[in-house]
All heavy atoms as an XYZ file, in Angstrom:
771
protein
N       0.855     -1.171     -0.001
C       0.002      0.001     -0.004
C       0.904      1.233     -0.004
O       1.840      1.325      0.775
C      -0.881     -0.025      1.243
C      -2.039      0.888      1.152
S      -3.173      0.926      2.565
C      -3.455     -0.764      2.958
N       0.580      2.176     -0.858
C       1.437      3.352     -0.905
C       0.971      4.399      0.112
O      -0.087      4.290      0.718
C       1.503      3.929     -2.335
C       0.173      4.469     -2.817
O      -0.640      4.917     -2.021
N      -0.047      4.419     -4.115
N       1.784      5.419      0.257
C       1.527      6.427      1.287
C       0.250      7.218      1.013
O      -0.485      7.554      1.931
C       2.719      7.384      1.396
C       2.602      8.346      2.544
C       3.840      9.200      2.710
O       4.761      9.125      1.900
N       3.871      9.997      3.754
N      -0.045      7.500     -0.272
C      -1.268      8.239     -0.613
C      -2.510      7.470     -0.197
O      -3.459      8.043      0.338
C      -1.326      8.542     -2.112
C      -0.322      9.614     -2.531
O       0.116     10.389     -1.660
O       0.001      9.678     -3.729
N      -2.498      6.174     -0.447
C      -3.646      5.336     -0.075
C      -3.811      5.306      1.428
O      -4.931      5.429      1.936
C      -3.452      3.899     -0.617
O      -3.263      3.953     -2.029
C      -4.656      3.040     -0.298
N      -2.730      5.195      2.141
C      -2.773      5.176      3.609
C      -3.322      6.506      4.136
O      -4.169      6.515      5.031
C      -1.372      4.922      4.181
O      -0.891      3.689      3.683
C      -1.405      4.860      5.701
N      -2.871      7.608      3.572
C      -3.354      8.921      4.004
C      -4.848      9.079      3.702
O      -5.589      9.643      4.512
C      -2.557     10.034      3.343
C      -1.097     10.165      3.796
C      -0.358     11.209      2.950
C      -1.028     10.519      5.252
N      -5.282      8.586      2.554
C      -6.694      8.654      2.200
C      -7.539      7.816      3.165
O      -8.620      8.254      3.582
C      -6.923      8.181      0.764
C      -6.434      9.151     -0.286
C      -6.537      8.594     -1.680
O      -6.633      7.388     -1.884
N      -6.515      9.486     -2.659
N      -7.043      6.657      3.515
C      -7.779      5.798      4.448
C      -7.865      6.449      5.826
O      -8.925      6.422      6.460
C      -7.108      4.424      4.555
C      -7.330      3.558      3.352
C      -6.601      2.235      3.440
O      -5.655      2.071      4.218
N      -7.037      1.282      2.638
N      -6.769      7.004      6.290
C      -6.768      7.684      7.597
C      -7.731      8.867      7.589
O      -8.443      9.100      8.564
C      -5.363      8.139      7.950
C      -4.426      7.010      8.297
C      -2.977      7.463      8.468
O      -2.688      8.663      8.271
O      -2.139      6.602      8.775
N      -7.765      9.602      6.485
C      -8.687     10.717      6.360
C     -10.137     10.233      6.375
O     -10.997     10.838      7.017
C      -8.392     11.489      5.066
O      -9.336     12.506      4.877
N     -10.405      9.132      5.697
C     -11.763      8.573      5.671
C     -12.198      8.111      7.057
O     -13.351      8.321      7.461
C     -11.831      7.386      4.704
O     -11.647      7.827      3.391
N     -11.285      7.513      7.794
C     -11.593      7.064      9.156
C     -11.897      8.253     10.059
O     -12.861      8.239     10.826
C     -10.429      6.209      9.726
C     -10.599      5.972     11.216
C     -10.323      4.897      8.979
N     -11.081      9.310      9.955
C     -11.326     10.521     10.758
C     -12.682     11.140     10.415
O     -13.444     11.538     11.303
C     -10.203     11.545     10.548
C      -8.943     11.265     11.323
C      -7.988     12.451     11.305
N      -7.626     12.884      9.967
C      -6.616     12.373      9.241
N      -5.862     11.422      9.757
N      -6.347     12.833      8.041
N     -13.002     11.195      9.136
C     -14.270     11.782      8.717
C     -15.453     10.929      9.214
O     -16.460     11.472      9.668
C     -14.328     11.877      7.191
C     -15.555     12.598      6.696
C     -15.540     12.796      5.189
O     -14.457     12.905      4.603
O     -16.637     12.832      4.618
N     -15.324      9.612      9.153
C     -16.391      8.732      9.640
C     -16.593      8.919     11.143
O     -17.730      8.964     11.619
C     -16.067      7.278      9.321
N     -15.504      9.036     11.897
C     -15.614      9.278     13.345
C     -16.292     10.607     13.643
O     -17.115     10.717     14.553
C     -14.246      9.231     14.004
C     -13.705      7.837     14.137
C     -12.397      7.820     14.897
N     -11.943      6.452     15.042
C     -10.681      6.086     15.007
N      -9.733      7.003     14.890
N     -10.358      4.830     15.139
N     -15.936     11.624     12.868
C     -16.563     12.927     13.034
C     -18.061     12.851     12.806
O     -18.855     13.385     13.585
C     -15.917     13.945     12.085
C     -16.558     15.337     12.056
C     -16.400     16.024     13.409
C     -15.943     16.168     10.950
N     -18.462     12.177     11.732
C     -19.897     12.036     11.428
C     -20.617     11.277     12.531
O     -21.744     11.608     12.914
C     -20.107     11.337     10.081
C     -19.617     12.137      8.903
C     -20.433     13.405      8.748
C     -19.969     14.198      7.550
N     -20.572     15.512      7.497
N     -19.981     10.226     13.063
C     -20.593      9.449     14.166
C     -20.768     10.315     15.404
O     -21.794     10.262     16.072
C     -19.751      8.229     14.496
C     -19.890      7.110     13.490
C     -19.318      5.819     14.003
N     -17.882      5.798     14.056
C     -17.094      5.378     13.069
N     -17.604      4.983     11.930
N     -15.792      5.348     13.228
N     -19.769     11.155     15.692
C     -19.881     12.048     16.855
C     -20.996     13.071     16.661
O     -21.682     13.441     17.613
C     -18.551     12.743     17.105
C     -17.527     11.812     17.693
C     -16.251     12.512     18.023
N     -15.296     11.576     18.578
C     -14.019     11.542     18.239
N     -13.516     12.412     17.391
N     -13.221     10.646     18.778
N     -21.170     13.535     15.433
C     -22.257     14.454     15.149
C     -23.617     13.784     15.390
O     -24.506     14.374     16.006
C     -22.184     14.964     13.708
C     -21.045     15.923     13.476
C     -20.867     16.269     12.011
O     -21.258     15.508     11.125
N     -20.247     17.411     11.756
N     -23.751     12.551     14.921
C     -24.993     11.814     15.179
C     -25.216     11.628     16.669
O     -26.345     11.775     17.159
C     -24.952     10.441     14.492
C     -25.194     10.412     12.990
C     -24.883      9.041     12.424
C     -26.623     10.825     12.677
N     -24.166     11.335     17.392
C     -24.270     11.142     18.835
C     -24.708     12.435     19.526
O     -25.584     12.409     20.404
C     -22.941     10.665     19.417
C     -22.940     10.229     20.868
C     -23.892      9.053     21.095
C     -21.530      9.875     21.311
N     -24.136     13.564     19.117
C     -24.526     14.847     19.710
C     -26.002     15.153     19.458
O     -26.683     15.708     20.308
C     -23.664     15.986     19.183
C     -22.322     16.099     19.848
C     -21.647     17.431     19.559
N     -21.498     17.707     18.143
C     -20.444     17.354     17.397
N     -19.453     16.689     17.953
N     -20.392     17.676     16.130
N     -26.492     14.798     18.285
C     -27.883     15.083     17.940
C     -28.844     14.121     18.631
O     -29.844     14.544     19.217
C     -28.075     15.022     16.405
C     -29.544     15.072     16.036
C     -27.310     16.158     15.737
N     -28.551     12.825     18.568
C     -29.513     11.826     19.031
C     -29.321     11.381     20.466
O     -30.200     10.734     21.034
C     -29.505     10.602     18.099
C     -30.142     10.882     16.772
C     -29.387     10.879     15.617
C     -31.486     11.153     16.668
C     -29.951     11.123     14.389
C     -32.078     11.409     15.444
C     -31.308     11.396     14.308
N     -28.194     11.679     21.089
C     -27.971     11.272     22.474
C     -28.373     12.383     23.439
O     -27.625     12.761     24.339
C     -26.520     10.853     22.696
C     -26.349     10.077     23.996
O     -27.309      9.392     24.404
O     -25.277     10.160     24.595
N     -29.546     12.915     23.203
C     -30.167     13.908     24.073
C     -31.602     13.453     24.287
O     -32.108     12.630     23.516
C     -30.176     15.311     23.433
O     -31.011     15.265     22.258
C     -28.779     15.775     23.062
N     -32.278     13.957     25.294
C     -33.689     13.562     25.468
C     -34.525     13.842     24.201
O     -35.287     12.980     23.764
C     -34.147     14.404     26.652
C     -32.895     14.630     27.449
C     -31.811     14.775     26.422
N     -34.347     15.025     23.616
C     -35.104     15.350     22.402
C     -34.702     14.457     21.237
O     -35.547     14.020     20.441
C     -34.906     16.810     21.998
C     -35.676     17.777     22.888
O     -36.597     17.324     23.609
O     -35.354     18.971     22.870
N     -33.421     14.187     21.114
C     -32.947     13.335     20.030
C     -33.468     11.918     20.137
O     -33.902     11.325     19.137
N     -33.432     11.364     21.347
C     -33.958      9.994     21.549
C     -35.460      9.954     21.282
O     -35.964      9.011     20.651
C     -33.639      9.518     22.960
C     -32.148      9.187     23.150
C     -31.885      8.533     24.499
N     -32.013      9.459     25.610
C     -31.051     10.260     26.039
N     -29.874     10.258     25.463
N     -31.245     11.064     27.062
N     -36.165     10.977     21.732
C     -37.611     11.029     21.495
C     -37.916     11.147     20.003
O     -38.831     10.483     19.495
C     -38.224     12.219     22.245
C     -39.727     12.285     22.141
C     -40.326     13.432     22.947
O     -39.733     13.829     23.965
O     -41.368     13.927     22.524
N     -37.161     11.961     19.304
C     -37.364     12.122     17.866
C     -37.091     10.830     17.126
O     -37.871     10.416     16.254
C     -36.456     13.243     17.325
O     -36.795     14.464     17.980
C     -36.585     13.404     15.827
N     -36.005     10.153     17.473
C     -35.673      8.883     16.815
C     -36.753      7.845     17.078
O     -37.183      7.141     16.162
C     -34.299      8.385     17.311
C     -33.660      7.259     16.536
C     -33.513      7.606     15.059
C     -32.313      6.922     17.130
N     -37.236      7.768     18.300
C     -38.317      6.832     18.630
C     -39.592      7.168     17.864
O     -40.279      6.271     17.363
C     -38.594      6.836     20.126
O     -37.513      6.327     20.834
N     -39.908      8.466     17.783
C     -41.091      8.895     17.038
C     -40.983      8.484     15.571
O     -41.932      7.949     14.981
C     -41.272     10.415     17.135
C     -42.260     10.957     16.149
C     -43.622     10.793     16.337
C     -41.811     11.604     15.004
C     -44.525     11.268     15.394
C     -42.704     12.088     14.071
C     -44.068     11.919     14.266
N     -39.835      8.731     14.965
C     -39.663      8.397     13.555
C     -39.719      6.894     13.323
O     -40.289      6.433     12.328
C     -38.340      8.975     13.031
C     -38.306     10.502     12.908
C     -36.893     10.980     12.584
C     -39.289     10.977     11.868
N     -39.127      6.124     14.223
C     -39.192      4.658     14.093
C     -40.637      4.179     14.163
O     -41.046      3.299     13.405
C     -38.346      3.977     15.159
C     -36.862      4.118     14.903
C     -36.004      3.544     16.020
O     -36.398      3.633     17.199
O     -34.935      3.027     15.692
N     -41.411      4.771     15.072
C     -42.824      4.386     15.175
C     -43.605      4.869     13.945
O     -44.432      4.124     13.405
C     -43.431      4.990     16.444
N     -43.319      6.076     13.506
C     -44.022      6.638     12.348
C     -43.803      5.805     11.097
O     -44.718      5.560     10.316
C     -43.553      8.072     12.113
C     -43.918      8.706     10.793
C     -45.420      8.854     10.627
N     -45.762      9.443      9.360
C     -45.936      8.787      8.218
N     -45.762      7.488      8.168
N     -46.274      9.411      7.114
N     -42.575      5.334     10.900
C     -42.259      4.560      9.701
C     -42.331      3.051      9.961
O     -41.962      2.270      9.105
C     -40.886      4.968      9.153
C     -40.909      6.351      8.576
C     -40.390      7.410      9.276
C     -41.488      6.587      7.345
C     -40.429      8.705      8.756
C     -41.537      7.859      6.808
C     -41.003      8.924      7.525
N     -42.822      2.671     11.133
C     -43.104      1.281     11.493
C     -41.911      0.351     11.194
O     -42.062     -0.685     10.572
C     -44.343      0.800     10.770
C     -45.571      1.629     11.107
C     -46.778      1.244     10.288
O     -46.671      0.748      9.169
N     -47.949      1.480     10.843
N     -40.740      0.745     11.677
C     -39.546     -0.045     11.389
C     -39.503     -1.336     12.177
O     -38.660     -2.186     11.897
C     -38.284      0.777     11.691
O     -38.288      1.167     13.064
C     -38.218      2.008     10.821
N     -40.411     -1.503     13.124
C     -40.428     -2.731     13.903
C     -41.255     -3.836     13.250
O     -41.224     -4.991     13.687
C     -40.976     -2.462     15.313
C     -42.380     -1.897     15.272
O     -42.719     -1.173     14.312
O     -43.157     -2.194     16.201
N     -41.984     -3.517     12.187
C     -42.826     -4.502     11.515
C     -42.038     -5.247     10.455
O     -41.046     -4.741      9.929
C     -44.017     -3.799     10.855
C     -44.998     -3.111     11.784
C     -46.092     -2.406     10.974
C     -45.601     -4.091     12.771
N     -42.473     -6.443     10.104
C     -41.805     -7.170      9.016
C     -41.885     -6.383      7.717
O     -42.825     -5.628      7.470
C     -42.611     -8.468      8.909
C     -43.328     -8.608     10.196
C     -43.560     -7.220     10.710
N     -40.883     -6.576      6.867
C     -40.844     -5.876      5.593
C     -42.040     -6.260      4.723
O     -42.683     -5.420      4.120
C     -39.522     -6.182      4.864
C     -39.527     -5.640      3.452
C     -38.350     -5.597      5.644
N     -42.341     -7.551      4.695
C     -43.439     -8.029      3.868
C     -44.726     -7.987      4.670
O     -44.876     -8.659      5.680
C     -43.174     -9.447      3.356
C     -42.028     -9.508      2.396
C     -40.797     -9.963      2.801
C     -42.196     -9.087      1.083
C     -39.739    -10.007      1.914
C     -41.149     -9.127      0.185
C     -39.908     -9.601      0.601
N     -45.683     -7.175      4.214
C     -46.977     -7.054      4.848
C     -48.030     -7.614      3.895
O     -47.925     -7.472      2.687
C     -47.298     -5.586      5.146
C     -46.354     -4.939      6.128
C     -46.574     -5.448      7.536
O     -47.686     -5.450      8.031
N     -45.506     -5.879      8.167
N     -49.065     -8.213      4.436
C     -50.131     -8.757      3.611
C     -50.181    -10.256      3.743
O     -49.447    -10.874      4.510
N     -51.036    -10.865      2.979
C     -51.173    -12.315      3.029
C     -50.084    -12.965      2.188
O     -49.601    -12.376      1.220
C     -52.558    -12.731      2.526
O     -52.745    -12.282      1.194
N     -49.675    -14.181      2.559
C     -48.610    -14.877      1.814
C     -48.932    -14.938      0.323
O     -50.036    -15.272     -0.078
C     -48.565    -16.252      2.448
C     -49.097    -16.051      3.828
C     -50.137    -14.967      3.687
N     -47.940    -14.594     -0.487
C     -48.097    -14.619     -1.935
C     -48.787    -13.379     -2.488
O     -48.962    -13.255     -3.702
N     -49.188    -12.469     -1.620
C     -49.893    -11.273     -2.070
C     -49.198    -10.022     -1.519
O     -49.833     -9.141     -0.975
C     -51.362    -11.317     -1.612
C     -52.198    -10.263     -2.306
O     -51.843     -9.789     -3.366
N     -53.302     -9.900     -1.694
N     -47.878     -9.988     -1.671
C     -47.118     -8.863     -1.158
C     -46.957     -7.797     -2.223
O     -46.849     -8.089     -3.401
C     -45.720     -9.314     -0.725
C     -45.713    -10.372      0.347
C     -45.164    -11.630      0.100
C     -46.233    -10.114      1.593
C     -45.151    -12.591      1.090
C     -46.210    -11.080      2.582
C     -45.665    -12.318      2.323
O     -45.652    -13.271      3.294
N     -46.886     -6.562     -1.788
C     -46.575     -5.456     -2.684
C     -45.056     -5.259     -2.649
O     -44.523     -4.810     -1.627
C     -47.301     -4.201     -2.226
C     -47.016     -2.980     -3.108
O     -46.168     -3.085     -4.022
O     -47.631     -1.937     -2.875
N     -44.356     -5.593     -3.727
C     -42.889     -5.502     -3.690
C     -42.375     -4.081     -3.492
O     -41.356     -3.880     -2.853
C     -42.452     -6.060     -5.046
C     -43.649     -6.017     -5.907
C     -44.848     -6.077     -5.012
N     -43.104     -3.089     -4.002
C     -42.652     -1.706     -3.817
C     -42.826     -1.270     -2.368
O     -41.975     -0.558     -1.816
C     -43.414     -0.766     -4.755
C     -43.147     -0.971     -6.245
C     -44.007     -0.033     -7.063
C     -41.684     -0.794     -6.560
N     -43.884     -1.714     -1.744
C     -44.096     -1.412     -0.328
C     -43.014     -2.085      0.517
O     -42.480     -1.490      1.442
C     -45.478     -1.857      0.112
C     -45.794     -1.417      1.545
O     -45.577     -0.216      1.843
O     -46.257     -2.247      2.324
N     -42.683     -3.332      0.158
C     -41.633     -4.047      0.895
C     -40.284     -3.359      0.719
O     -39.523     -3.217      1.680
C     -41.547     -5.496      0.394
N     -40.005     -2.884     -0.476
C     -38.746     -2.193     -0.742
C     -38.675     -0.898      0.079
O     -37.647     -0.577      0.676
C     -38.622     -1.873     -2.229
C     -37.347     -1.173     -2.618
S     -37.216     -0.834     -4.389
C     -38.580      0.276     -4.621
N     -39.763     -0.158      0.096
C     -39.812      1.107      0.861
C     -39.616      0.838      2.350
O     -38.825      1.487      3.020
C     -41.152      1.797      0.609
C     -41.351      3.078      1.387
C     -42.727      3.696      1.153
N     -43.825      2.766      1.302
C     -44.359      2.412      2.477
N     -43.870      2.923      3.597
N     -45.384      1.583      2.542
N     -40.328     -0.145      2.853
C     -40.255     -0.485      4.272
C     -38.840     -0.937      4.644
O     -38.309     -0.581      5.690
C     -41.276     -1.586      4.592
C     -41.589     -1.737      6.040
C     -42.671     -2.794      6.219
N     -43.981     -2.359      5.781
C     -44.796     -1.610      6.498
N     -44.430     -1.204      7.688
N     -45.975     -1.276      6.034
N     -38.208     -1.709      3.756
C     -36.834     -2.163      4.003
C     -35.868     -0.983      3.995
O     -34.947     -0.932      4.808
C     -36.435     -3.188      2.931
C     -35.098     -3.800      3.228
O     -34.871     -4.243      4.375
O     -34.255     -3.859      2.309
N     -36.093     -0.014      3.112
C     -35.238      1.168      3.063
C     -35.364      1.986      4.349
O     -34.352      2.437      4.911
C     -35.588      2.023      1.854
N     -36.581      2.161      4.828
C     -36.779      2.868      6.103
C     -36.019      2.167      7.220
O     -35.305      2.788      8.016
C     -38.252      2.907      6.494
C     -39.161      3.757      5.643
C     -40.529      3.520      5.635
C     -38.668      4.786      4.836
C     -41.386      4.291      4.866
C     -39.527      5.541      4.051
C     -40.885      5.295      4.081
O     -41.735      6.052      3.333
N     -36.203      0.856      7.285
C     -35.567      0.061      8.336
C     -34.052      0.175      8.268
O     -33.379      0.322      9.280
C     -36.011     -1.392      8.187
C     -35.541     -2.281      9.287
C     -36.181     -3.671      9.134
N     -35.614     -4.562     10.111
C     -34.499     -5.263      9.916
N     -33.854     -5.204      8.772
N     -34.043     -6.042     10.878
N     -33.504      0.137      7.061
C     -32.064      0.208      6.881
C     -31.502      1.538      7.399
O     -30.421      1.571      7.996
C     -31.713      0.017      5.401
C     -30.224     -0.032      5.131
C     -29.555     -1.252      5.747
O     -30.190     -2.302      5.901
O     -28.353     -1.145      6.060
N     -32.207      2.617      7.181
C     -31.758      3.925      7.672
C     -31.648      3.915      9.191
O     -30.657      4.373      9.758
C     -32.707      5.039      7.200
C     -32.546      5.248      5.697
C     -32.454      6.348      7.938
C     -33.615      6.100      5.059
N     -32.662      3.385      9.855
C     -32.634      3.361     11.323
C     -31.591      2.392     11.847
O     -30.953      2.668     12.874
C     -34.030      3.067     11.879
C     -34.942      4.244     11.701
C     -35.861      4.274     10.671
C     -34.857      5.341     12.536
C     -36.689      5.367     10.477
C     -35.676      6.445     12.355
C     -36.588      6.454     11.321
N     -31.389      1.274     11.163
C     -30.319      0.363     11.571
C     -28.970      1.053     11.449
O     -28.101      0.904     12.321
C     -30.344     -0.910     10.715
C     -31.495     -1.867     10.972
C     -31.466     -2.989      9.943
C     -31.429     -2.446     12.385
N     -28.777      1.799     10.381
C     -27.522      2.524     10.184
C     -27.311      3.547     11.291
O     -26.223      3.611     11.889
C     -27.534      3.222      8.804
C     -26.321      4.094      8.600
C     -25.116      3.545      8.202
C     -26.389      5.460      8.831
C     -24.000      4.338      8.025
C     -25.267      6.264      8.656
C     -24.086      5.696      8.245
O     -22.976      6.498      8.077
N     -28.332      4.335     11.589
C     -28.187      5.351     12.645
C     -27.874      4.688     13.981
O     -26.967      5.116     14.697
C     -29.463      6.214     12.738
C     -29.604      7.097     11.505
C     -29.434      7.086     13.999
C     -30.923      7.816     11.402
N     -28.612      3.636     14.325
C     -28.379      2.946     15.606
C     -26.956      2.388     15.664
O     -26.290      2.494     16.700
C     -29.382      1.805     15.792
C     -30.795      2.273     15.982
C     -31.028      2.697     17.399
N     -32.418      3.029     17.605
C     -32.846      3.776     18.575
N     -31.995      4.283     19.438
N     -34.123      4.046     18.719
N     -26.468      1.812     14.572
C     -25.105      1.249     14.558
C     -24.065      2.360     14.710
O     -23.077      2.197     15.430
C     -24.885      0.457     13.267
C     -23.500     -0.123     13.155
C     -23.241     -1.154     14.219
N     -21.886     -1.685     14.074
C     -21.109     -2.046     15.066
N     -21.567     -1.996     16.305
N     -19.902     -2.486     14.861
N     -24.259      3.470     14.026
C     -23.315      4.574     14.134
C     -23.277      5.132     15.555
O     -22.216      5.487     16.068
C     -23.651      5.677     13.129
C     -23.505      5.250     11.679
C     -22.131      4.712     11.370
O     -21.112      5.361     11.603
N     -22.077      3.499     10.847
N     -24.432      5.184     16.205
C     -24.486      5.640     17.596
C     -23.732      4.672     18.508
O     -22.992      5.091     19.398
C     -25.928      5.804     18.053
C     -26.720      6.931     17.384
C     -28.180      6.876     17.791
C     -26.110      8.284     17.699
N     -23.909      3.378     18.284
C     -23.170      2.377     19.080
C     -21.670      2.553     18.910
O     -20.917      2.509     19.886
C     -23.573      0.961     18.648
C     -24.940      0.537     19.072
C     -25.325     -0.801     18.467
O     -24.669     -1.314     17.548
N     -26.398     -1.384     18.960
N     -21.225      2.720     17.665
C     -19.796      2.904     17.424
C     -19.271      4.179     18.059
O     -18.168      4.198     18.605
C     -19.520      2.921     15.908
C     -19.684      1.586     15.180
C     -19.579      1.791     13.680
C     -18.666      0.575     15.675
N     -20.042      5.257     17.987
C     -19.620      6.530     18.587
C     -19.473      6.401     20.093
O     -18.512      6.902     20.677
C     -20.612      7.638     18.230
N     -20.420      5.728     20.724
C     -20.335      5.518     22.180
C     -19.124      4.679     22.516
O     -18.383      4.990     23.458
C     -21.647      4.872     22.690
C     -22.785      5.883     22.599
C     -21.475      4.372     24.117
C     -24.164      5.295     22.808
N     -18.880      3.637     21.741
C     -17.707      2.787     21.982
C     -16.416      3.580     21.824
O     -15.516      3.486     22.646
C     -17.733      1.604     21.006
C     -16.574      0.661     21.160
C     -16.662     -0.466     20.154
C     -15.428     -1.341     20.262
N     -15.400     -2.374     19.228
N     -16.325      4.382     20.764
C     -15.122      5.190     20.539
C     -14.909      6.200     21.653
O     -13.779      6.392     22.128
C     -15.208      5.914     19.198
C     -15.116      5.005     18.016
C     -15.502      5.668     16.698
O     -15.943      6.839     16.710
O     -15.370      5.004     15.670
N     -15.983      6.821     22.107
C     -15.901      7.802     23.175
C     -15.430      7.143     24.465
O     -14.570      7.662     25.176
C     -17.272      8.474     23.396
O     -17.676      9.087     22.175
C     -17.202      9.511     24.489
N     -15.974      5.952     24.757
C     -15.584      5.209     25.958
C     -14.116      4.819     25.903
O     -13.397      4.953     26.891
C     -16.458      3.956     26.119
O     -17.832      4.357     26.143
C     -16.125      3.192     27.368
N     -13.667      4.356     24.743
C     -12.248      3.971     24.583
C     -11.322      5.164     24.743
O     -10.255      5.047     25.331
C     -12.031      3.306     23.220
C     -12.652      1.913     23.132
C     -12.576      1.335     21.733
O     -12.143      2.037     20.790
O     -12.978      0.168     21.578
N     -11.717      6.327     24.225
C     -10.891      7.514     24.349
C     -10.814      7.990     25.796
O      -9.779      8.508     26.230
C     -11.428      8.628     23.445
C     -11.202      8.373     21.987
C     -11.837      9.407     21.096
O     -12.425     10.378     21.611
O     -11.760      9.239     19.863
N     -11.896      7.835     26.530
C     -11.912      8.246     27.935
C     -10.998      7.362     28.782
O     -10.468      7.806     29.783
C     -13.345      8.232     28.479
C     -14.201      9.327     27.938
C     -15.659      9.204     28.344
O     -16.017      8.225     29.007
O     -16.438     10.088     27.968
N     -10.828      6.112     28.381
C      -9.974      5.178     29.129
C      -8.497      5.489     28.942
O      -7.692      5.095     29.758
C     -10.263      3.744     28.702
C     -11.597      3.223     29.160
C     -11.784      1.792     28.715
C     -13.138      1.255     29.165
N     -13.351     -0.137     28.707
N      -8.173      6.185     27.861
C      -6.748      6.466     27.564
C      -6.181      7.495     28.505
O      -6.695      8.300     29.094
C      -6.586      6.935     26.129
C      -6.845      5.835     25.130
C      -6.661      6.358     23.736
C      -6.981      5.266     22.718
N      -6.824      5.726     21.368
């Protein structure tokens, strides 16, 4: 691996950490947690992707529901990583 690639990777890692910290600042507050919970309920991310009777699914509805779910999974995962990184930095 050359030095340019290494520098690009390090820059990408720093940028990803910064974005995770921003998400943590926004969502790790009472208002942020309430907003995230409201949106999850509003978009019904806790329900199965396929709704309806077996063999009678709307594929576009399933795709939309899966996309909503994926966004919330991403946000939750980024928050977990930010908390872990913050905890590790505090131990140093």
